[in-house]
matplotlib code that plots the C-alpha trace (Angstrom):
import matplotlib.pyplot as plt

x = [282.4, 281.0, 277.4, 276.4, 272.7, 273.7, 273.7, 276.4, 277.7, 277.7, 279.4, 282.2, 282.8, 282.9, 285.3, 287.6, 287.5, 288.2, 291.2, 292.5, 292.3, 289.2, 287.0, 283.5, 281.8, 282.7, 281.4, 283.8, 284.7, 286.0, 288.6, 288.4, 291.3, 292.5, 296.2, 298.7, 302.3, 301.5, 300.3, 301.3, 297.5, 297.2, 300.7, 300.1, 296.8, 298.4, 299.2, 295.8, 294.5, 296.7, 295.2, 291.6, 292.3, 293.8, 290.5, 288.4, 290.4, 290.3, 286.5, 287.0, 285.7, 287.4, 289.2, 290.0, 291.5, 290.7, 292.3, 290.3, 291.8, 292.4, 293.3, 294.5, 293.5, 296.7, 298.7, 296.4, 295.6, 295.6, 296.2, 294.2, 294.3, 292.1, 289.2, 289.1, 288.9, 285.0, 284.1, 286.2, 283.9, 281.1, 283.4, 284.3, 280.6, 280.1, 283.2, 281.5, 278.4, 280.3, 282.1, 279.0, 277.7, 280.0, 278.0, 281.0, 281.0, 279.1, 280.4, 282.8, 285.5, 286.4, 290.0, 290.5, 291.5, 290.6, 287.3, 286.1, 287.2, 285.6, 282.3, 282.5, 282.6, 279.9, 277.6, 278.4, 277.7, 274.3, 273.6, 274.2, 273.3, 275.9, 277.2, 280.1, 282.4, 284.9, 288.4, 291.1, 294.9, 294.6, 296.1, 299.6, 301.6, 302.0, 305.3, 307.0, 308.2, 310.1, 307.8, 304.7, 302.9, 301.9, 300.0, 300.4, 298.0, 300.1, 302.4, 299.8, 300.0, 303.7, 303.6, 301.8, 304.2, 307.2, 305.5, 304.8, 308.4, 307.7, 309.7, 312.7, 313.1, 315.2, 312.5, 310.0, 311.9, 312.5, 309.0, 307.6, 310.2, 309.5, 305.6, 305.9, 305.6, 304.9, 301.7, 298.0, 295.5, 296.4, 295.9, 295.2, 292.2, 288.8, 287.6, 290.3, 288.8, 285.2, 284.0, 285.4, 283.9, 280.6, 281.0, 281.8, 278.8, 276.4, 277.4, 279.3, 282.7, 284.0, 284.5, 287.9, 288.3, 288.2, 290.2, 293.0, 296.4, 298.3, 301.1, 299.1, 299.4, 295.7, 294.9, 296.2, 294.1, 291.1, 291.6, 291.6, 288.6, 287.0, 287.7, 286.2, 283.0, 282.2, 281.9, 279.4, 277.5, 277.2, 275.8, 273.3, 272.4, 273.4, 273.2, 274.2, 270.5, 269.3, 271.8, 271.5, 268.3, 266.9, 268.1, 271.7, 272.1, 270.8, 273.4, 276.2, 275.1, 275.1, 278.4, 279.8, 278.3, 279.5, 283.2, 282.8, 281.5, 282.9, 281.7, 282.9, 281.2, 277.9, 278.1, 279.1, 276.3, 273.5, 274.9, 275.0, 271.7, 270.2, 271.2, 269.1, 265.9, 266.3, 266.9, 268.3, 269.8, 271.4, 268.3, 268.5, 272.0, 270.7, 268.1, 270.5, 273.2, 270.8, 270.7, 273.9, 276.9, 280.5, 282.1, 285.5, 287.9, 290.6, 293.4, 296.9, 295.8, 293.8, 296.6, 293.8, 294.6, 292.7, 294.8, 293.6, 290.1, 290.5, 291.9, 288.8, 286.5, 286.1, 283.0, 281.1, 281.8, 280.1, 277.1, 276.7, 276.3, 274.0, 271.8, 272.0, 271.0, 268.3, 269.6, 269.4, 267.9, 270.5, 267.9, 269.3, 271.2, 275.0, 277.3, 276.7, 273.0, 272.7, 271.4, 273.8, 272.1, 272.6, 276.2, 276.5, 274.7, 277.5, 280.2, 281.8, 283.6, 285.4, 284.8, 288.0, 289.2, 289.0, 285.4, 283.5, 280.3, 277.5, 275.0, 277.3, 278.2, 276.0, 278.0, 278.7, 281.1, 279.3, 276.1, 274.0, 273.8, 271.0, 270.6, 270.7, 274.2, 273.1, 269.4, 269.5, 272.0, 275.9, 277.9, 279.5, 282.2, 282.9, 285.1, 286.0, 284.0, 280.3, 279.5, 281.5, 281.0, 283.2, 284.0, 284.1, 287.7, 286.7, 288.8, 287.9, 289.6, 291.6, 294.9, 294.5, 293.1, 296.2, 298.6, 296.8, 297.0, 300.7, 301.4, 299.5, 296.9, 294.2, 293.8, 292.1, 288.4, 288.1, 285.6, 287.4, 285.1, 286.5, 284.1, 284.2, 285.1, 281.7, 280.8, 279.8, 281.9, 284.9, 284.2, 284.9, 284.7, 287.9, 288.5, 289.8, 292.3, 295.6, 294.1, 292.5, 295.6, 297.8, 295.5, 295.9, 299.6, 299.6, 297.3, 294.7, 292.1, 290.0, 290.3, 288.9, 285.9, 285.9, 283.0, 283.4, 281.4, 284.0, 284.4, 285.8, 287.6, 287.2, 290.7, 289.9, 289.4, 287.3, 284.4, 284.5, 281.6, 281.6, 279.4, 277.3, 274.2, 273.5, 277.1, 278.9, 277.7, 274.1, 272.4, 269.9, 272.8, 274.1, 277.7, 278.8, 277.6, 279.4, 282.1, 285.2, 284.0, 280.4, 279.6, 278.9, 277.4, 277.5, 275.8, 276.6, 274.2, 271.3, 272.7, 272.5, 275.0, 274.0, 275.6, 273.9, 272.6, 268.9, 267.0, 267.1, 270.9, 271.3, 269.1, 270.9, 274.3, 273.2, 272.7, 276.4, 277.5, 279.1, 279.9, 283.4, 283.7, 287.4, 288.6, 288.9, 289.3, 286.4, 286.0, 285.1, 283.2, 280.8, 280.8, 279.7, 276.8, 275.3, 276.3, 273.6, 274.2, 276.1, 273.2, 272.0, 275.2, 277.0, 275.2, 275.6, 273.5, 270.2, 267.8, 269.1, 265.9, 264.0, 266.4, 265.9]
y = [33.8, 30.2, 29.8, 26.8, 27.0, 25.7, 22.2, 19.8, 19.9, 23.6, 23.7, 21.3, 23.5, 26.8, 25.2, 24.3, 27.5, 29.2, 27.1, 28.3, 32.0, 33.1, 35.6, 33.9, 37.3, 38.3, 37.3, 34.9, 34.9, 31.8, 32.6, 29.7, 29.4, 27.5, 28.4, 25.8, 25.6, 23.4, 25.9, 29.5, 30.3, 29.7, 30.0, 33.9, 33.3, 33.2, 36.9, 37.7, 35.6, 37.7, 41.1, 39.8, 38.6, 42.2, 43.7, 41.4, 42.1, 45.7, 45.5, 43.5, 40.2, 36.8, 35.6, 31.9, 30.3, 26.9, 25.4, 23.3, 20.9, 22.5, 21.2, 24.0, 23.5, 24.7, 22.1, 19.1, 20.0, 16.9, 14.5, 12.0, 14.6, 17.1, 14.5, 15.5, 19.4, 19.6, 16.9, 18.6, 21.6, 19.7, 18.2, 21.8, 22.7, 19.9, 20.9, 24.4, 22.9, 20.9, 24.0, 26.0, 23.3, 24.9, 27.2, 29.6, 30.6, 33.7, 34.4, 33.4, 35.1, 32.6, 33.1, 31.3, 31.7, 28.6, 28.7, 25.3, 26.0, 29.3, 27.8, 25.2, 27.9, 29.8, 26.7, 25.9, 29.5, 29.5, 26.2, 27.4, 31.0, 32.4, 36.0, 35.5, 37.5, 36.5, 37.5, 35.9, 36.5, 38.3, 37.6, 37.0, 39.6, 39.1, 38.4, 40.2, 37.7, 39.6, 42.4, 40.5, 40.5, 36.9, 35.1, 31.9, 30.0, 30.7, 27.9, 25.3, 26.5, 26.3, 22.4, 23.0, 25.6, 23.3, 20.4, 22.8, 24.1, 27.7, 27.5, 25.2, 23.5, 26.2, 28.7, 26.6, 26.3, 30.1, 31.0, 28.7, 29.6, 33.4, 32.9, 32.5, 36.0, 35.5, 34.3, 34.4, 33.2, 33.3, 37.0, 35.9, 33.3, 34.5, 31.0, 30.9, 34.0, 33.4, 32.3, 35.5, 37.5, 35.8, 36.5, 40.2, 40.7, 38.8, 41.3, 38.9, 40.4, 43.9, 45.8, 44.9, 41.6, 39.4, 41.8, 43.6, 42.2, 40.1, 42.4, 45.6, 46.8, 47.8, 44.1, 43.8, 46.9, 45.3, 42.2, 44.1, 46.0, 42.6, 41.6, 44.7, 44.5, 41.0, 42.2, 44.7, 42.1, 39.9, 42.8, 43.6, 39.8, 40.2, 36.5, 35.1, 34.3, 37.7, 38.7, 36.0, 36.8, 35.9, 39.2, 38.9, 35.5, 36.9, 39.9, 37.4, 35.3, 38.2, 39.5, 36.1, 35.9, 39.5, 38.3, 35.2, 32.7, 29.2, 25.8, 25.7, 29.0, 27.7, 24.6, 26.5, 29.1, 26.3, 24.7, 28.0, 28.9, 25.7, 26.1, 29.5, 27.7, 29.6, 26.3, 27.2, 24.9, 25.4, 26.8, 29.8, 30.8, 30.1, 32.8, 35.1, 34.6, 35.7, 39.2, 39.7, 40.3, 39.7, 43.0, 41.7, 39.4, 38.4, 36.5, 36.7, 36.6, 39.7, 41.2, 41.8, 40.7, 40.9, 43.8, 45.7, 44.8, 46.1, 49.3, 49.8, 49.4, 45.7, 44.0, 47.2, 48.7, 45.8, 45.8, 49.6, 48.8, 45.7, 48.2, 50.9, 48.6, 47.1, 43.7, 43.8, 46.2, 45.9, 46.1, 43.6, 44.0, 43.7, 43.2, 46.7, 46.5, 49.0, 48.3, 47.4, 49.8, 52.7, 51.9, 51.9, 55.1, 56.7, 55.4, 56.9, 54.7, 55.8, 53.8, 51.8, 49.2, 46.7, 47.1, 47.4, 49.5, 46.8, 48.7, 48.5, 44.7, 41.8, 38.7, 36.3, 33.7, 31.5, 29.6, 26.6, 23.9, 21.4, 18.3, 14.6, 14.7, 17.1, 16.5, 18.1, 20.8, 21.7, 24.5, 25.7, 28.3, 29.8, 32.7, 32.9, 29.8, 29.6, 26.4, 23.1, 19.7, 16.8, 13.1, 12.3, 11.1, 9.4, 9.3, 7.5, 10.0, 13.2, 11.5, 9.5, 12.5, 14.6, 11.9, 11.7, 15.4, 15.5, 12.7, 14.9, 12.0, 14.7, 16.5, 19.5, 18.8, 16.3, 16.7, 15.5, 13.7, 13.1, 11.0, 9.5, 13.0, 13.5, 13.9, 10.1, 8.7, 10.4, 10.3, 13.8, 15.9, 17.2, 20.3, 19.2, 22.0, 20.4, 19.0, 22.3, 24.3, 21.9, 22.5, 26.1, 25.8, 23.6, 26.2, 23.6, 25.1, 26.7, 23.6, 21.2, 21.2, 19.7, 17.9, 16.4, 15.6, 17.2, 20.8, 23.0, 26.2, 29.2, 29.3, 28.0, 30.3, 27.6, 25.6, 23.8, 22.2, 20.7, 19.5, 17.4, 16.2, 13.4, 12.2, 9.1, 7.1, 7.9, 4.8, 7.3, 9.4, 9.4, 10.5, 6.8, 5.5, 7.8, 5.9, 7.2, 8.5, 9.5, 13.0, 15.5, 18.8, 21.9, 25.2, 27.6, 30.4, 28.0, 26.3, 22.8, 19.8, 16.5, 13.3, 12.1, 9.1, 8.2, 7.0, 3.3, 3.3, 4.8, 2.2, -0.6, 0.7, 1.0, -2.7, -3.2, -0.3, -1.4, 0.9, 2.0, 3.6, 3.4, 1.9, 4.8, 5.5, 5.5, 9.2, 9.3, 6.2, 8.0, 11.0, 9.2, 7.5, 10.8, 13.5, 15.1, 15.9, 19.0, 20.8, 20.6, 21.7, 18.5, 18.8, 16.0, 15.1, 15.3, 12.6, 11.8, 10.5, 13.4, 15.9, 14.2]
z = [130.7, 130.4, 130.1, 132.3, 131.0, 127.6, 126.5, 127.4, 123.8, 123.6, 127.0, 126.0, 122.8, 124.9, 127.3, 124.4, 122.8, 126.1, 126.4, 123.0, 124.3, 122.5, 124.3, 124.4, 125.1, 121.6, 118.1, 116.1, 112.4, 110.7, 108.0, 105.7, 103.5, 100.4, 101.1, 100.4, 98.8, 95.8, 93.5, 92.4, 92.5, 96.2, 97.8, 98.6, 100.3, 103.8, 103.6, 102.6, 105.6, 108.0, 106.8, 106.9, 110.6, 111.2, 110.0, 112.3, 115.3, 114.9, 115.4, 118.5, 117.2, 117.6, 114.3, 113.8, 110.9, 108.9, 105.9, 103.4, 100.7, 97.3, 93.9, 91.5, 88.0, 86.6, 88.4, 87.4, 83.8, 81.6, 84.3, 86.4, 89.2, 87.3, 87.6, 91.3, 90.8, 90.1, 92.7, 95.3, 94.8, 96.7, 99.2, 100.0, 100.2, 102.5, 104.7, 105.0, 106.2, 108.8, 110.1, 110.4, 112.8, 115.4, 117.8, 118.0, 114.4, 113.7, 110.2, 107.4, 105.3, 102.4, 101.0, 97.8, 94.2, 92.1, 90.3, 91.7, 95.2, 95.4, 94.0, 96.6, 99.3, 97.6, 97.6, 101.2, 102.4, 100.6, 102.2, 105.9, 105.3, 107.7, 107.1, 104.5, 102.4, 99.6, 98.8, 96.7, 96.3, 93.0, 89.6, 88.5, 86.7, 82.9, 81.4, 78.5, 76.2, 73.4, 72.4, 73.4, 76.8, 77.8, 80.7, 82.3, 80.2, 77.2, 78.3, 77.3, 73.6, 73.6, 73.1, 69.8, 68.7, 69.5, 67.4, 64.4, 64.5, 65.4, 68.5, 69.7, 72.9, 74.2, 73.4, 75.0, 78.3, 78.5, 77.6, 80.3, 82.9, 82.2, 82.4, 86.2, 87.6, 91.3, 92.9, 91.7, 89.1, 85.5, 84.2, 80.6, 81.6, 82.5, 83.6, 86.5, 88.0, 87.1, 90.5, 92.3, 89.5, 90.3, 94.0, 93.3, 90.9, 93.5, 96.1, 98.3, 97.8, 97.9, 94.6, 92.8, 94.7, 91.5, 89.4, 91.5, 90.8, 93.4, 93.6, 94.2, 97.6, 97.6, 97.7, 101.3, 102.2, 100.6, 102.7, 105.9, 104.7, 104.1, 107.6, 109.0, 106.7, 107.7, 111.3, 110.3, 108.2, 111.4, 113.4, 110.7, 110.1, 106.3, 105.2, 101.8, 100.9, 101.8, 99.0, 96.5, 95.1, 91.6, 90.4, 91.8, 90.3, 86.9, 87.2, 87.7, 85.0, 82.6, 83.7, 83.2, 79.6, 79.0, 79.7, 77.4, 80.0, 80.6, 80.9, 84.5, 85.4, 84.0, 85.9, 89.1, 88.8, 88.3, 91.6, 93.6, 92.4, 93.4, 97.0, 97.0, 95.8, 92.4, 90.1, 86.7, 84.0, 80.5, 79.0, 81.4, 79.9, 76.4, 76.8, 78.4, 75.7, 73.0, 74.3, 76.2, 74.0, 74.9, 75.8, 77.4, 75.8, 78.1, 76.6, 75.4, 71.7, 72.4, 74.5, 77.1, 80.8, 84.0, 85.4, 82.2, 83.0, 86.5, 85.4, 83.0, 86.0, 86.3, 87.4, 88.3, 84.9, 83.2, 85.7, 84.9, 81.2, 81.8, 83.9, 81.2, 78.3, 80.4, 80.7, 84.5, 87.0, 89.6, 92.5, 95.0, 98.3, 98.5, 101.4, 103.1, 102.9, 100.1, 96.6, 93.7, 91.5, 94.0, 94.3, 90.3, 90.0, 91.9, 89.7, 86.6, 84.1, 81.0, 77.9, 77.0, 74.5, 77.0, 78.0, 74.7, 74.4, 74.9, 72.8, 69.8, 70.1, 68.8, 68.9, 71.8, 71.2, 74.1, 73.1, 74.4, 71.6, 70.9, 68.4, 68.5, 70.0, 72.7, 73.3, 76.7, 75.8, 75.5, 75.9, 72.5, 71.9, 68.4, 67.3, 63.6, 62.5, 62.7, 60.9, 60.3, 58.9, 58.8, 59.8, 63.4, 64.8, 68.1, 71.3, 74.4, 76.7, 76.8, 76.8, 73.7, 71.8, 73.1, 71.7, 68.3, 68.0, 68.9, 66.4, 63.9, 63.3, 63.5, 60.1, 58.9, 58.4, 61.3, 64.2, 67.2, 69.5, 73.1, 75.3, 78.7, 80.3, 81.9, 85.5, 85.6, 82.7, 83.7, 86.4, 87.7, 84.5, 83.6, 81.4, 78.2, 77.9, 76.6, 73.4, 72.3, 73.4, 71.2, 68.3, 68.7, 68.8, 65.6, 63.8, 63.6, 65.9, 62.9, 60.8, 63.0, 65.6, 69.1, 70.9, 74.3, 77.5, 79.5, 80.4, 77.5, 77.3, 74.9, 73.5, 70.1, 67.0, 65.8, 67.3, 70.5, 72.3, 75.8, 78.6, 76.1, 77.6, 77.6, 78.4, 77.5, 80.4, 79.9, 78.3, 76.3, 75.0, 71.5, 72.1, 72.9, 69.4, 67.2, 65.1, 63.2, 59.9, 60.9, 59.6, 62.2, 61.2, 63.5, 63.0, 65.8, 64.9, 64.8, 67.8, 66.3, 66.7, 64.9, 63.7, 60.3, 61.8, 61.9, 64.9, 63.8, 63.2, 66.6, 68.4, 66.6, 67.7, 71.4, 71.6, 71.2, 73.6, 76.9, 79.8, 79.9, 83.2, 84.4, 87.7, 90.2, 93.9, 96.5, 96.3, 92.5, 92.8, 95.3, 93.2, 90.1, 91.9, 93.4, 90.7, 88.7, 84.9, 84.0, 82.7, 86.4, 87.9, 88.8, 92.1, 94.6, 97.7, 95.7, 94.6, 91.1, 90.0, 91.2, 89.6, 86.4]

ax = plt.figure().add_subplot(projection="3d")
ax.plot(x, y, z, "-o")
ax.set_aspect("equal")
plt.show()
């Protein structure tokens, strides 16, 4: 029944919705999907949406579906397209804000897999504060290559294996073909799944949403239950900001660190937190990483995969250990209005080799670095190497670094410096994955260190430092004055990264540095002018001067 007492704008909207067959006496849930047929990560999301809709309709609510643009990191790795992945996060958040302006929408279910896409939806739902839930399409099955289980991300290391002569071209083609095992996120890469882990840890997704494999029939049951649950949240006015307290954000950050963290997840958590009024930065993660050890190591090298993490209890098993060890208190509401701690108290998890005993672990491969190269912080990862000193070998972007590594120009003992990959200097802040994976395949990862203002993965057995602040484009930064041969000293346990140059040398070199921002399209130009530094979450739409 049309309500003629509403404004003319609302009246027009109601008239249009009635013409689409919606019952205007019912509440309406918008299913916001990142489904597309251009990536294995997202190509199965349409089936998840169908089950979510089934759950919504069973509660006598309206269900409507929107699709948002999405760029899968797996598809864009190493290309110019990867510059758009992080900027698209904020574009998606803006789109959610726009959709929430429709008076008819009473709640959201967000269906996505890619970490940046899910993060954009999380930022958006915090901004509009409309009842929201998250679900993804799950993780891809692992492949059995010979007698070894391998995940999708192993494909990136095969180039290095080919260059080193460990495999031939026929082996390469077979491995890369066999690694595609249906739809879903990579099962051997935590960062790909990190945003869904964050959503689940915060209480904005049902248990196992971030870990249940794509081919498990329980995922479709979980999708239907998600559709049912959002209707209850709408009735009870359970909004994202009533869930996203300082404690739930802390818990999500601690879970992230316990799983090894990633530069992407740190940036995303900072941006999500900003929308809740709980501003954090790199120093927040620095403090947490000093007390929270890594207890899950998902990778092909460790023969540990997301499905193994799921079988071991997943996110809730990690939260239980965090509560038991006193790292968090778990006193925050989740999607059903109950406290996370109360839910955890009723769960029993067996100790497994997948999730280590937190009280017996000390080391975390994740840390925040400082020094004259990273005056305002950088994200560092170290595994088997804790300190490194060597001459800089400088590259102006990811492509030139990859070419040099492939041509075996980079030698043991070098510190590989890859600049112009920051949010402004990129612009867009790519994840510098291919050069690192090439180093792994060439068995050089322990023999060199890598430093970049781009995002960085934790795949090296050696030292990798990313998200350097200040980045290349910052006139007060040091990264852009480093030259080939400059000695760089890194101590991961002391959290220090320095180039052996005094302040006078740096000042002199600064006089001859010219901006080197490449020609890009209008979208990235706008992004570079509005984005905050990575230690502030690469947030757009804020006063940059104020944020500094």
